Residue, then its C-alpha position, 0 to 999 in steps of 0.5 A: m538525478r542529484a539528491p542531497i544526503i538528508w539523515q545519516p545513521s547513528d547509533a540511535y538507531t541501530n543498536g538495537s535494532h531487527l538489522q543489527r539482531f540479525m547481523q550479529k546472529l549470521n556474524i556478518e558486520s556491515y549491512d552491504a554485506l548483509y544484502r550480498f548475502s541475501i541474494e548470493n545464499t538465499d535459502e540460507f538467508w530465509k531460514s535464518t530471517l523465519e528463526e529471528l523473527g520467530i515464525e512457527w512451521f506446523e511442520p518446517y519445509k523440506v524444500f526452500v523453493d521449486l522453480e520446475r515450473g519456471k521463474p513465474w512460477p515458484y513453490w516456496f517452502v516445499g512441505g512446509k505447513i504453517n497459518l498466518t494467524y498463529n504466527a500474528l496471535r501466537r504471543a496470545q499463548d504467553p500469559g506475560v503478553r496475554d493482556r498487552v494491547i493489540l490493536r487501537w481503533e479510533g473511529e471519526d466521531g472520537t469514539v475509541r477501543t481496544l483489543s488486547y492479545a487474548e482478546m483478539e484470540e478470542q474474537v479471531a477463534r470465534f468469528a472463524g466459528v461463525l464462518q464455519m457456521l455459515g458454510v464456508g470451508k477452505g478455499d472459499r471465498v469471503g469478501l471484505y467490504m469494510p471501513m477501518i475498524p477492528e471487525a476487519a481484521i478480525a475477520h481477516l485473520a479468522i477467513a485466514r484461521i480456518g484456510a479461507i481466502s480473503v477478498p478486502m475490497f476499497s471501503g468507498y467502492g460503489v455498487e459495480a466495483v464491488l459487484i466485479r470483485l464478487k463476479d471475479a472471485g466466486v465470492k461466497l460470503i461478505v462481511t460487512a457493516d451498515g456503515f461508516y462516518r467520512r468527514g463528519r457525514v454517513v457513508s452508507m454500505k449495507e446497502v452497497v453489499d444488497k444492490a451489487a448481491e441483485g447482479y450477482g446470485s451466488l452470493e449465501s451470506i452477507v455478515v454485517v457489523r452494527r458500525l452506527g446502529v443505523e437501519v438496514s434493510w434485511r433478507e432472512g437467511r442471508d443477512w447476519a448481525w456480527d455482534e448476534l452470531l459473535k454470541t452462539a459461534e463456538p470457537v476453532t482452531i487454526q487449520p495448518m496449512d501449504a505454504n503455497d495455499p492462498f489465503l489473499i485475493i487482492y485486485t488492483s485499483g483498476t483505473t484502467g482495464k478490468p482490475k487484476g486479482t493477485v493471489h497471496y499465499h501462507g508462505g508468501l506475503p505475511l512473511k515478506a511484509t514481516l520482514d519489509t516491517a522489521q528490516f525496513f521499518d524496524l518496528r519492534e516489539g511494544e512500537t505502535l504503529f499507525w498507518l493510514t490506509d484501508m483494508g482494501w489496499l495491499v498496505g492494510p492487510m500487510i500491516v496487520s499480519a505483520a505488525l500482529t506477528l512482531g508483537a507491535t502494536l496496530v493503530m487504526y482509523e475510519g475516517a478523514p485526515d483532515y476532518p474535524g480539520w488538519h489537526r487530526l493525525a498529530r492528534i492521533i499520534e499523540h493520544h495513542q503514541v505511535t512510534h511510526l507513522g505512515v503516510s503517501p506523499t500527497l496527504v503530506r502536499a496537502l497537510m503543510q498547507h495548514d498549520e494545525a497539521l503540527s499541533g499535537d505532541l509528535s514527540s512519540l514519533r521514531m519513524l515516518l514511512s512512506t509509500g505510494e507514489v514520488w516525493d517532491s523535494e519540497s514536501y518532503l523537506w517540510f515533512f522531514n523538517e516540520f512533520g519530523g524535527g528534522k530528526l527522524p528518518i524518512i523510510n521511503f518503500s515501493g513494491g506493489t499489490e503484486i509484490s507482498g511489500g516492497i522492491l526497494g527501501n531504505v535501510i538505517y545502515r545506510p545515508i537516506k536522500v532527499g526522496g531516494f531509496n537506499s536498498v533493494a529489498l533484502g532477499i530481492k535481486a532488482a536492477i535498472c534495466d535499459e531497453m534491451g533487459r540490461p542493467v544500468c546505472n545513472q541511466t533511467g529505466e526499467l525497475s527490475v527484478l531478476e529472480p524469484f522471490v518470496g512473496m511475489t504474487q502466485g499469478f492473477w486470479k483466473e489469468p495466468d497468461r495475463y499475469l505472464e503478459t503484465y510482468w513476464g513478457r518484455f525481457n526473458d526470465i526478468w520481473v519488469h515491475g513498470d515503474l522507471a526508476f534512475q540509480d545514482d553513483d552512490g547505489q541510491f534510488f529514484i523511482l519517477g513514475r509507472s513507466d505506462d505514464t513516461l512522456k515520450i517526446a521528440g524521442k527523449r524519455l522524462g519520468p512525469a515526476e521530474v517536472e511534477d516535482l520542479v513545478t511544486t517548487l514555485p511559490h504560487v504552485t500546490e500540486a501538480v501533474a505532468v501527461g503527455i498526449p499524442h502529437p504527429q510530430k513529437g510523439e508526444q506533447l506536455l501538459v501541465f495541470v496546476v492546483p495554485r496556492g491563491e488567488e494567482n493569475p492563470e497567465e502569469l502562472s501559467v508563463a512561469v511553469s512553462r518558463l521554469v521547465e523550459e529552462r531547467l528540463g530543455k526547450s523540447f520538453r516546454p509545455e504544450r499547455v499549463i492548465l489551473v485548476s482546483q483539486l487533482p483526482k486521487t483515491r483516499t490514500g492520496k494518490l494522485m491519479r494521472r491516468v484519469v487526468r489524460q484520459l480527460y483531455m483526451g474526451e474518454v475516462t475508463g475504467d474502474l473511478s470508484s476507488l477515488d476519494n473525491p469524484q467531485a475533481i472530475t467535474a473541475i478538470k472537465a470545465a477547467i479544459d473545457g474553459q481552456h478549449g473555449 
């Protein structure tokens, strides 16, 4: 792949950065030398990192890592006692910082709330008391089925404060998805809301929990936040009002936890097969997330981070932990980015003086269709952040040139629920290429491996991690064999992440899509992102998804689903797509069919769901679809497929 450099390092970004301070602390002169140090002297690297980040321990650890159980099962920071909530809120003890705003929240209806460090600490301590009062103790699982409101962050930190385990669920899930997670995790208590606003409509939540509880007999308590003040069903002795409990509860002190004690079970979206409950621990995700947020995003004390996400996705718990630990302000927004219009994000940035904005490429593809997306003062922005899927060059360039004014770096970031952050990202000490990643995360030894597990360059292969790393999941909840099969079953003692990737001569990386989405046509492998990026360069195409379906001779044949920009002639647009793919990628990859659709299925964070599109064409959709933000896309795609078949 050939991608141009679009951003170069400058003193304006490196001066005063986390990376600069860290390199000075270690007396290391270049970022390349720092990365080598981080993988060759991992113990010393992490010791210095934690000191620089101000991470505090109740008891210092004695051994950095114990690998007696093998690489898939490392035991980190042996003997250390820590609690993520203490580190997130420790600034509340500083008289000069207590009144600083730590969280800013905006509702879709325009309501705004703020919380200072002192207020957050007090409410977290009190809700921890509520949990204990309701019988929750160390190791108990507590569900979070919440919109993005302050109480979601408060509850998450309170759960960790007493040593219980948080089980966040996507706020758009239906009854079945919630029920699956309640049963699998063995949830004792769930925190929810009466509802929230989404595109001006009320989304009920308590009703969903009530129905899920009917199928799960072990749920002891439901705590309800009155976000809307609407009437909901109520069962005495089981259902409790958040605000009333908070008035009577006594605040409780923080429970020191072993570094390897779990605090989080977060599930994958479950679009295929049973969702996987990834287990994370106090000495893992909070430390890895804080490191990445400091050294990839360079989020500094006093700056403001806004990421359009959900507590049910990894980014939600990640930014709550990392932003607060670094002394930054976190912005939360409950609603849709296009309500009441596409100016909403720009207005949030302006009103809350956001310095770091996190989005998905799919959201950017939608923003760029509307001039009003830029109708706000964006001058406070310093960093643009991106994760969730592969970029196409057109939307990337628009985001850089229009939203970022041609000056702000796009910090592309890719890892996953099982990683606690990123494997790959962009740092401000290296040039950034369009759609690429200029570095492996510090402390992670990663490579692109061929089909034999050998590291390669200038060759498409599997993104792999060669050594255990701080933050990796402790496995899947109650499914150790599935965890081993998923990540460690391909090559001996190598974590195979599931992303198809490429590394160029400059050491920069490009992700081409999930490897199980890889197109294998006539013996040749092709990442779907290569097709999609190419097709969206056509002026009449807004979005595209490339999928492969079985073919008796070729192995697979290529289908391209296209969202046209306007009222285009379907036959002419199909011909143009097919011709372009054949000319640029080769005759073998000429699409068997080009299908025009009005929309593509996406999660609320804007991630395109290729598997759903493929399953629709094959005639059978399996797995949990309640994470989709636009289920109406299913009907639209079915109609388009039926029209082609007809």
